[in-house]
N, C-alpha and C positions, 0 to 999 in steps of 0.2 A: 726402901721406898714403900709407903703404905698404899692401900687401895684408893683412898681419896686423892692422894698426890698423883697417882697414875692416871686417874680419871681427868684431873685438871690438866695434866701434861698432854694427854691425847686431845682434849678439847682445844687447847691452845695451838697445838701443831695443826689441827684441822683448820682452824680459823686463819692462821698465818700462812700456811702453804697452799691451802685449797680454797680459801675464802668461803668456806661452807661450814656449818656447824656439825659437830658430832653429837647425835642425840640418843645414843644408846650406851651400853656399858662397856668399859674396858677393864679387864681384870687379869691378874696373874693366875696361871694354871701350872702348878708344879708337876703335873703328870705329863706335860709335853716333853718329848725326848729328842726327836730328830729335827725339830723346826723351831724357829725363833718366835713364831706366832701364827695365829690363824684367824681368819674371818669366818664367822658362822652365818651361812646364808639365810637360815630360817629366823633366827633371833636378831640378826644384824649386830651382834656383839663381837668384840675383838678380845681374843685370849692371847696373852704374851707369856713367854717362857722366862721365869725369874732367873734361871741359870745364866742367861745371856747378860742380864744386868749385873749379876755378881761377877762374871768372868771379864766382861769388857767395859762395863760402866754405862753411863747415861748416853754417851754418843752413839753407841751401837744400838741401844734401846730406841733412840729417836729414829734411826734409820729403819728399824723393824716396824715401828709405829707408822712411819710414812708409807712403807710398803703395804701394810694391812689397810691403811686408809685409802690407798689407791683401789684396792679390791672393794672396799666399802662404798666409796662415792660412785664408782663406775657401775656397781651392781644396782644401787638405788636409782641411777639415771637410766638404767636399761641398756647400757653400753657393754662392750666386751670386757669382762673383769677377770678372765682367766690369764694365766701366764703366757699362753701362746697368742693372745689377741693383740692386735696392733694398738688399739686404744689403751690397753694396759701398759704396753711397752713405752708408748709415747708419754703417758702421764708419769711413769717412773723417771724418765729423763727430765721432764719439766721440774719435778720436785726434788730430784737428786736422790732418789731411793734406789737401793740395790735390788736386782732381780732375785737373788738368792742370798741367804745370810751366811756368815762365816761358820766354820766348824768350831765346836767347843774344844778346849784344850784336851779334855779326857777322851774325846772321840778319836783323836789322832793316834792314841795308843791302841785303841780298839780296832783301828783300821787295818791291822795286819790280817791278811787272808792266807789260808793254806791252799796251795795248789798241788795237784797230783800230776806227775809226768808218766805217760805210758808210751811204750814203743811196740811196733809190730815186729814179731820175730821173723816174718817172711820178707817184707819189703823195707823195713827199717824206719818207716814213717813214725814221727813222734806226735803225741797228743798232749795238750795241756788242759786239764779240767779242774773246775772248782769243787766238784763233787766226786766222791770215790765211785769207781765203776766196778761192777761185778764181772770179773774176768772170765767166768764160766758162761756168762750170758752174751757178752758183747765181743765182736770181732772187728778187725780193721775195716774201715769203710772203703778203702782203696782196693785191697786184694783179698779180703775176707780171711786174712791170716790171724793167728792167735796173738793176743796182746800180753805184755808183761809190764808191771809197774816198775819204773826206774827209781823214782825218789819222791819224797814229800818236800815241797819248797815253800818257804814263808816269803811273801813279797809284800812290801809296804805300798800302800796306795797314796798316802799323803806325804 
């Protein structure tokens, strides 16, 4: 999909779903990594992640456009445009847009996290941490006993 096709698609969705014109720019931004799109408050432009179009097709792109148009129209009207605002959540339901976008397929493989297990030598309490701890510096929070690393664990989030 090219830039002018994307612009026409966003304008058509805005008129069909919101009955309001989209009067700014919609463009692909390949630098986006963790989000399907974003609405820019100062310029009122919408940037979309082309990786979502490549991975899931036009249907997912339309859902992301609807989501960003909710931000766009509510912000221009002076209503609550943030994810936590009631106006935003109600408008999402009206137009059938998701609150968050799906994960890209390659993100599932990167979703493996390493966890560290520690145990207190005195009371036996176990700790699970995402970051490695300096055993010379930290002690057990329950009994101030010395800690020992048990093992490294890989755990999948998705």
